[in-house]
C-alpha positions as CSV (number, residue, x, y, z in Angstrom):
1,Q,99.8,51.8,157.2
2,V,97.0,53.7,156.6
3,Q,94.4,53.6,158.8
4,L,91.3,54.6,159.6
5,V,89.1,53.7,161.8
6,E,85.5,54.3,163.1
7,S,83.1,54.5,166.3
8,G,79.9,56.2,167.7
9,G,77.4,53.1,165.9
10,G,74.7,52.0,167.7
11,L,70.8,51.8,168.6
12,V,69.0,54.8,169.1
13,Q,65.3,56.5,168.6
14,A,64.0,58.1,165.6
15,G,64.7,62.4,166.3
16,D,67.7,61.0,168.3
17,S,71.5,62.8,167.8
18,L,74.3,60.6,167.3
19,R,78.2,61.2,166.6
20,L,80.3,59.4,164.4
21,S,84.1,59.6,164.8
22,C,86.5,58.1,162.3
23,A,90.3,57.8,163.2
24,A,93.3,57.9,161.3
25,S,96.7,56.6,161.5
26,G,99.8,56.6,158.5
27,F,98.1,60.4,156.6
28,T,97.4,63.3,157.8
29,V,93.9,63.8,157.6
30,N,94.0,67.4,156.4
31,N,95.9,66.8,154.1
32,Y,93.3,64.4,152.0
33,A,90.2,65.4,150.9
34,M,87.6,62.7,153.2
35,G,84.1,61.3,153.0
36,W,81.4,59.4,154.6
37,F,79.5,57.1,153.0
38,R,76.5,54.3,153.9
39,Q,74.7,51.4,152.7
40,A,71.2,50.1,154.0
41,P,70.4,47.0,153.8
42,G,69.9,45.6,149.9
43,K,71.6,49.3,148.7
44,E,73.9,50.4,147.1
45,R,77.0,52.2,149.1
46,E,76.5,55.7,149.4
47,F,78.1,60.0,149.5
48,V,76.9,60.7,152.7
49,A,79.3,63.8,153.1
50,G,82.6,65.5,152.3
51,I,85.6,68.0,153.5
52,N,87.7,69.4,150.9
53,S,92.4,69.4,152.1
54,R,91.4,72.5,153.4
55,G,88.2,72.4,155.3
56,N,86.3,74.9,153.5
57,V,84.7,72.6,150.7
58,I,82.0,70.3,152.2
59,Y,79.2,68.4,150.6
60,Y,75.6,66.6,151.6
61,T,73.5,64.7,150.2
62,D,70.3,66.2,149.7
63,S,69.0,63.9,152.8
64,V,70.8,64.4,155.3
65,K,71.0,68.5,155.0
66,G,70.5,70.9,157.7
67,R,70.7,67.3,159.9
68,F,74.1,66.4,159.8
69,T,78.1,68.0,159.9
70,I,81.0,66.8,158.9
71,S,84.3,68.3,160.2
72,R,87.1,67.9,161.2
73,D,90.1,68.0,164.2
74,N,93.8,68.0,163.2
75,V,94.9,67.8,166.7
76,K,93.4,64.7,167.2
77,N,93.5,63.4,163.1
78,T,90.0,62.7,163.9
79,L,87.2,63.1,161.5
80,Y,83.9,63.0,162.4
81,L,80.8,62.7,162.0
82,Q,77.2,64.7,163.6
83,M,74.1,63.1,163.1
84,N,70.5,65.2,164.5
85,S,66.6,64.3,163.6
86,L,67.9,60.7,162.9
87,Q,65.2,59.0,160.7
88,L,65.0,55.0,160.1
89,E,65.9,56.3,156.8
90,D,68.9,57.1,158.4
91,T,69.8,53.6,159.4
92,A,72.2,52.2,157.5
93,V,76.5,51.0,158.2
94,Y,78.5,53.9,157.8
95,Y,81.3,54.2,156.2
96,C,84.4,56.8,156.9
97,A,87.1,57.2,153.5
98,A,89.9,58.9,152.5
99,K,90.5,60.4,148.7
100,R,93.2,58.3,146.9
101,T,95.6,61.6,146.0
102,P,95.9,64.4,148.4
103,F,95.6,68.0,148.3
104,T,93.1,67.6,145.4
105,V,89.5,68.4,145.4
106,L,86.8,67.3,147.0
107,S,84.4,64.0,145.1
108,R,81.2,62.1,145.5
109,R,82.6,59.5,143.5
110,E,83.3,55.9,145.7
111,T,86.0,55.1,143.4
112,D,87.8,57.9,144.2
113,F,88.7,57.1,147.2
114,A,91.4,54.8,148.2
115,S,91.4,53.9,151.7
116,W,88.2,53.3,154.2
117,G,87.5,51.7,157.3
118,Q,85.7,49.3,158.4
119,G,82.7,49.8,159.1
120,T,80.0,51.5,161.9
121,Q,76.0,50.4,162.6
122,V,73.8,53.1,162.2
123,T,70.1,51.4,163.3
124,I,67.3,53.8,164.0
125,S,64.1,52.5,166.0
126,S,60.5,53.9,165.2
């Protein structure tokens, strides 16, 4: 059974850092393109960052470029999102997701991702 479990969220001040983790079970993370999405209050869920199965293609949404880093530990079967210089606008529930089909190209489209975690809340205060 495929399962994704996020952790690492919390309440921090603007300028601080957090590292989100997404522990996967039931499949091997380096066989699938995976991504992080977020949903702020009153807004639609949006793509944040993604990494392909080989790890050589990474996408970021413009607002997090230079501040966030996506990575993967194949031994721990875990996806990470290192978030630095956090801003008020980063407040959201963050979700990790895995693409529907293995060994396919990375996508930013939410509908291309079939497996989702339950989300972890990230709140930035001023």
